[in-house]
N, C-alpha and C positions, 0 to 999 in steps of 0.2 A: 299549269299556270296558277298563279297565286292571286286571288282577288284582294288580298290584304295590301298588295303593292299599288293598287289603284288609288288615285287621289280622291275619287268620288266613288261611293258605293255602287257596285255594278248594276243594281236594280234601279238606280236613278238615271242612268244613261238614256234609256228609251224615252221616259216622259220628258226629260229636259230637251234632248236633241230632236225628237219627233215633234214636240210642241213648238220648238223654234222653227223647224221646217214648215209646219202648218201655218204659223204666223207669217213667215216669209212668202209662202205661196199665196196666202190670202191678200197680203199687201200688194204683191205683183198683179194678182187678178183684179183687184180694185183699181190699181193704176192702169191696167189694160182697158178696163171699162171706161175710165175717165178719158184716157188717151184716144179712145174711139169717137169722142164727142166732136161736134162741129165747131166749137168755139176755141179760140187760141188759148184762152186762160185754162180751160179744162184739159186741153191737150198737154200744156206745160205742167199742170198739177199731176196729171196721170203719168207723164214721163218721170217726174221727180219721185212719185210713189213707186214706180217700177225700179228705179235706181236705188231707192231706199230698201226695197225688198231684197234685191240682189245683193246689195252691200251688207244687209243683215245676214243673208245666207253666207256670204264670204266670212264675216266675223264669226258666225257659228261654226263653220267648217274649220276655220283657223284654230279655234279653241278645242274642238273635237280632235283635230289632227294632232295638236300639241299634247293633249292628254293621252292619245294613243301612243305617240312616240315616247312620252314620259314613262308610260306603263311598260312599254317594250324595253326601254333602257333599264328600268328598275328590275324587271324580271331577269333580263340578261345578266346584269351585274350580280344579282343574288345567286344565279345559277353558276356563274363563273367562279364565284368565291367557293362554291362547293365542288368545283372541278367538273361540272356537268354542262353539256350543250343542250339547252332546252328544246332545240329543234331537231335533234338527232333522231332519225327514224320517223319523222313526222312529215312525210312527203306531201300529204294532202293539206296539212296545215300550212306548209311553206307556199304551196300553190295558192291557197286561199289568201294568205297575207300579201303575196305579190299581186294577185288580181285585185284585191281590195285597194292596195296602195296605188295601182295604176288607175283604177276607176276614180279614186279620190283626186289624183293629180289632174286627170283630164277634165273632170267636172269643175275643179277649182280654176283651172286655166280658162275654161269656157265662161265661168262666172265673171272673172276679172276682165276678160275680153268684152263681155256683154256690157259691163258698167262703162268701160271706155267707149264702146260703140254708142251707148245711149247719151253720154255727156259730150261727145266730141263736137257737136254743133255749137256748144257754148265755149269750148276751150280750143283755140286754134293749134296750140302746141300738141295737144292730144290728137287732133285731126291729122296733123303732119306725121306723128308717130304711127298712128293706125294706117295711114296711107302708105308709108314706107314699109311697114310690117306686112301688110296684105299684098303689096307688090312683090315683096320677096317670097312670101309663102305661095302666092298665086303662080309666080313664074316657075317655082319648083314643082308645082302641081300641074304645070302645062296649061294653065288657064290663059285666055286672051283678055286683054284689058282695052277699054276705050281710051280716048285721049285724056279723060279726066281721072284715069286710074281705077275705074270701077270694074270689078270682075263680073263674070257671067252670073255668079251667085249673089250679087249685091254687096260685095265687099266694099269697105269704105263707108263714108257717111252720107252719100248722096240721098239715100232713101230717107234719112232723118231730116236733112235740110230740105228736101223736096216737099215734105209734109208741111213745113212751116211756110215755105214760099207759096205753096198752093193756097194755104189759109189766108195769106195776106193779099192775094190777088183776087 
């Protein structure tokens, strides 16, 4: 593998992306603390901070993933020009790449879902989409749903809405 093919110097990746992860985690943690408050204003601010932290994590992951794909394409293209397969005989590296890619995809999907879950109480069209999606996934997983479409594990937005209704009463 050729470090010259990377758009960013390899020694800059850890400080940039670990720093972004730490910032994202701190933002989410601060939001969680505020969301645990008893006042509606702090709950709303905390929820917005959590959404901002997760959204920042999604943006960071998107950039990191794009840079990884860009690097792979550049290395692959350069190797093909030379008539070489860069992964030939690299079974452990292939497994590592597949495992890393799968972990990235699953974490990315979870982050996107979490943002939609956090904001669905404000946006009815997202609530409907989440509701339909979780019904579909839940049925495939053999879950049972109540009449409102909430699964055993709290799918849907009932838990978010319930917090706000409870505060208002």
